[in-house]
C-alpha positions as CSV (number, residue, x, y, z in Angstrom):
1,X,4.2,64.4,-105.6
2,X,6.2,61.5,-104.1
3,X,9.9,61.4,-104.8
4,X,10.9,58.4,-107.0
5,X,13.7,57.3,-104.6
6,X,11.4,57.4,-101.6
7,X,9.0,55.1,-103.5
8,X,11.8,52.6,-104.3
9,X,13.4,52.7,-100.9
10,X,13.2,50.0,-98.2
11,X,10.3,50.5,-95.8
12,X,12.0,49.3,-92.6
13,X,15.5,49.5,-91.1
14,X,16.1,45.7,-91.3
15,X,18.3,43.5,-93.5
16,X,15.4,42.9,-95.9
17,X,13.9,46.4,-95.7
18,X,10.6,44.8,-94.5
19,X,9.0,44.9,-91.1
20,X,10.0,42.2,-88.6
21,X,8.6,41.0,-85.3
22,X,8.9,38.2,-82.7
23,X,5.9,35.9,-82.4
24,X,5.2,33.6,-79.5
25,X,4.5,30.0,-80.4
26,X,2.4,28.7,-77.5
27,X,4.3,26.2,-75.4
28,X,7.3,26.4,-77.7
29,X,9.1,29.7,-77.5
30,X,9.5,32.7,-79.8
31,X,10.2,32.9,-83.5
32,X,11.2,35.9,-85.6
33,X,9.3,36.6,-88.8
34,X,9.2,39.4,-91.4
35,X,6.6,40.7,-93.7
36,X,6.6,39.7,-97.4
37,X,7.1,42.0,-100.3
38,X,4.3,42.2,-103.0
39,X,6.6,40.3,-105.4
40,X,7.0,37.5,-102.8
41,X,3.2,37.4,-102.2
42,X,2.5,37.0,-106.0
43,X,5.1,34.3,-106.2
44,X,3.7,32.4,-103.3
45,X,0.2,32.6,-104.7
46,X,1.4,30.9,-107.9
47,X,2.5,27.8,-105.9
48,X,0.9,24.6,-107.0
49,X,-0.5,22.2,-104.5
50,X,-3.2,24.2,-102.7
51,X,-3.4,26.2,-99.5
52,X,-1.0,24.0,-97.5
53,X,1.7,24.4,-100.2
54,X,1.2,28.2,-100.3
55,X,1.5,28.3,-96.5
56,X,4.8,26.3,-96.7
57,X,6.2,28.9,-99.1
58,X,5.0,31.9,-97.1
59,X,6.5,30.5,-93.9
60,X,9.8,29.6,-95.6
61,X,10.1,33.1,-96.9
62,X,9.1,34.9,-93.7
63,X,10.9,32.9,-91.1
64,X,14.0,34.6,-89.9
65,X,14.8,32.8,-86.7
66,X,14.9,29.9,-87.0
67,X,15.1,29.8,-90.8
68,X,13.0,27.0,-92.2
69,X,13.1,25.2,-95.6
70,X,9.8,24.4,-97.4
71,X,10.3,20.8,-96.2
72,X,10.9,21.9,-92.6
73,X,7.6,23.9,-92.7
74,X,5.8,20.8,-94.1
75,X,7.1,18.8,-91.1
76,X,5.9,21.6,-88.8
77,X,2.5,21.5,-90.4
78,X,2.2,17.7,-89.7
79,X,3.5,18.0,-86.1
80,X,1.6,21.0,-84.8
81,X,-2.0,21.7,-83.7
82,X,-3.9,23.7,-86.4
83,X,-3.9,27.0,-84.5
84,X,-0.2,27.0,-83.7
85,X,1.0,28.0,-87.2
86,X,-2.0,30.2,-87.8
87,X,-0.9,32.5,-85.0
88,X,2.4,32.9,-86.9
89,X,0.9,33.4,-90.3
90,X,-1.5,36.0,-89.0
91,X,1.4,38.1,-87.8
92,X,3.2,37.6,-91.2
93,X,0.0,38.9,-92.9
94,X,-0.1,41.9,-90.6
95,X,3.5,42.7,-91.2
96,X,2.9,42.4,-95.0
97,X,-0.1,44.7,-94.8
98,X,-2.5,42.0,-95.9
99,X,-5.1,41.9,-93.1
100,X,-8.8,42.4,-93.8
101,X,-8.6,45.7,-92.0
102,X,-5.8,46.8,-94.3
103,X,-8.0,46.0,-97.3
104,X,-10.9,48.1,-95.8
105,X,-8.5,51.0,-95.1
106,X,-7.2,50.8,-98.7
107,X,-10.7,50.9,-100.1
108,X,-11.7,53.8,-97.9
109,X,-8.7,55.7,-99.2
110,X,-9.5,54.8,-102.8
111,X,-13.2,55.8,-102.6
112,X,-12.8,58.5,-100.0
113,X,-15.7,57.1,-98.0
114,X,-17.4,53.8,-97.1
115,X,-20.6,52.7,-98.7
116,X,-21.6,52.0,-102.3
117,X,-19.1,51.8,-105.0
118,X,-16.4,49.3,-105.9
119,X,-17.1,45.9,-104.5
120,X,-14.2,43.6,-103.8
121,X,-14.9,40.0,-104.7
122,X,-13.5,37.2,-102.5
123,X,-11.8,35.2,-105.2
124,X,-11.5,34.0,-108.8
125,X,-14.6,31.8,-108.6
126,X,-16.8,34.7,-107.3
127,X,-19.1,36.6,-109.5
128,X,-21.4,39.6,-109.3
129,X,-24.9,38.5,-108.2
130,X,-26.4,41.7,-109.7
131,X,-27.6,42.8,-106.3
132,X,-27.2,46.1,-104.6
133,X,-23.9,47.1,-103.2
134,X,-23.8,48.1,-99.5
135,X,-25.4,51.5,-99.1
136,X,-27.3,51.5,-102.4
137,X,-31.0,52.6,-102.1
138,X,-33.8,51.5,-104.3
139,X,-35.8,48.4,-105.1
140,X,-34.0,45.0,-105.1
């Protein structure tokens, strides 16, 4: 069994206890970002105003150097080509353990194997079509 204190301890030897990394912004230089905690992710997801607003909150929380306010990130969104910020947010997702590969690895650990079983739905509006899960045999 896991020790309670180990479960509650920071995961990295950083000021926030979360992983950090430098990310190259093409043609601009390097920024320092950190991963988000689960609590921060839930808070960001509750942001009103759509995807762009959520991105502003995520970047505001994750940017270490230079630190940016939500308004600063909004200005960056308006000034930058679309892929410039995506490169940074991709690294934040990786540091936060939120990549598609991380989801697949978590599901493998949960089920013990790939194939049929629990199907992850892509969002609130998704529903089960009643079809077979991957790896299921039989008539459709």
